[in-house]
C-alpha positions, 0 to 999 in steps of 0.5 A: 530977631533984629538982623544986622545991617548988611548987603544981603540977608541970604544967598541961595547956592544951587548946583546943576548938571543936565537938570534944566527941566527941574532947575526952573522950579528951584530958582522960582522957589528960592526967589519966591521964598525970599520975597515972601520972607522979606529977605534981600537975596541973591541966587547963585546957580553953578552949572557943571557943564550941562549939555541940555537946555540949562543955559537957555533956562538961566538966560530966561531967568536973568531977564526976569530976576536981573542982578539977583541971579548970579551964574557960574559956568564951569564947562565940565562936571566937577561934582558937588564940592568944587562947584558949591565952593566956588559959589560959597566963596562969592556969596554975600548973604549973612545966611546961606541956603544950599539947594539941589536943582531938584529941590523946592520949598513947600513952605515959603517963610524962611524966617523961623529957621533964620531966627533959630540960627540968629538966636542959638549960636550953637546951631551950625547946620539946619536941615529941613523936613524933606518931602518926597513927590508921593508926600512921604517924609524922606529919611534925610537925617542919619547917624554918622556912617560906618563901613558896616552900615554900608556893607549891610545895605549890599543885599538890599541893593543887589538882591532887592531884599528888605531894607536894613539900614543901621544908620537910620534913626528908629524914631524918625521922622521927628516932630520937634527941633532936635540935634542930629548927627548928619543931614543930607545937603539937598537943602541946608541953611546956615550962617555965613560965618559957619563957612568961614569957620569950617572952610570949604567943602572937602574937594577931595570928595567928588560927589559924596559923602561931602555932606556927612563930612561937613556935618562932622566938621561942624560938630567938631567945631562946636556947631550942632547939626539940627533937624527943623521939621517946620520947614518942608522942602520937596525933593525929587531924589535920584538915589543913583547909587542905589539904582545903579550900584556899579555905576561910576557915580556909585563907585565914586560915592563908595570911594568918598566914603572910604576917604571920609572914614580914613580922614576922621579915624573911625571905620566900624563903630561910630560910638567913640566919635559920637561920644567925643564930638556930638553927645556933649553939645547935643545934651546942652543944646537939646533943652535950649532947642525945646525951649526956643520951639515953645517960646516961638509957638512952633507946634509939632506936626500932628499935635492936637491944637484943640483945648 
């Protein structure tokens, strides 16, 4: 792939709140991935009013990274949407990588994902393979949620019963590149023109499901959400809403879900909205992704390489 001349190849956008202990790993990982991939870059870190040692961490990294590190201090916790939007508006890279402050790359070559984004214009958001600290693959891609899906999870949250996740893909984890209905935003990669096409994240959602909303908005604009298993990202997920189902964060998440469902006009079944917006594009793009993967010699994880 030949990239166009321009100021920067990629902008990383990291938001943080009282996560100074992990933030240094995220910044170092972004800088190392850009360097090893041969990418000109900038790293935007937006602090949501942290009261720990986050400012000291950023000051230290400014001395090391110089102008490659850009910081915004918001003074208070503005959630995930407002803070990310402020950095996305300023980002100069042709490609964007949104990262959580507790995420870091296990694979440092970002070129395969950027090549995919350059070659297939029907690809909007790319979600990598998310790896948990115990080495397992996190269920980071899901079907679009319904109210029934969330209500079905209440017994497992409150009574600690066996999981019953109606929005999961039964065959996950996938070993090949493929369209998915949504991907969590602990790590996203996309072209800057997607942000220009969709506009900012919906700031009426404070914490979640802003990522699901953006994924569906991408599908509605003819840009698919794609799972890319050949880029692995380590994530120390907190799952606050599961651990503390009555916390302020969990209740904000549920409020955001109700807003999202009302906004997109479906409640108890995803079938109609999937058939209208997801299925037609996925049917076209699926074979293109398979061919692209073959032509770029990306072998599915776990497949035997012997003749």
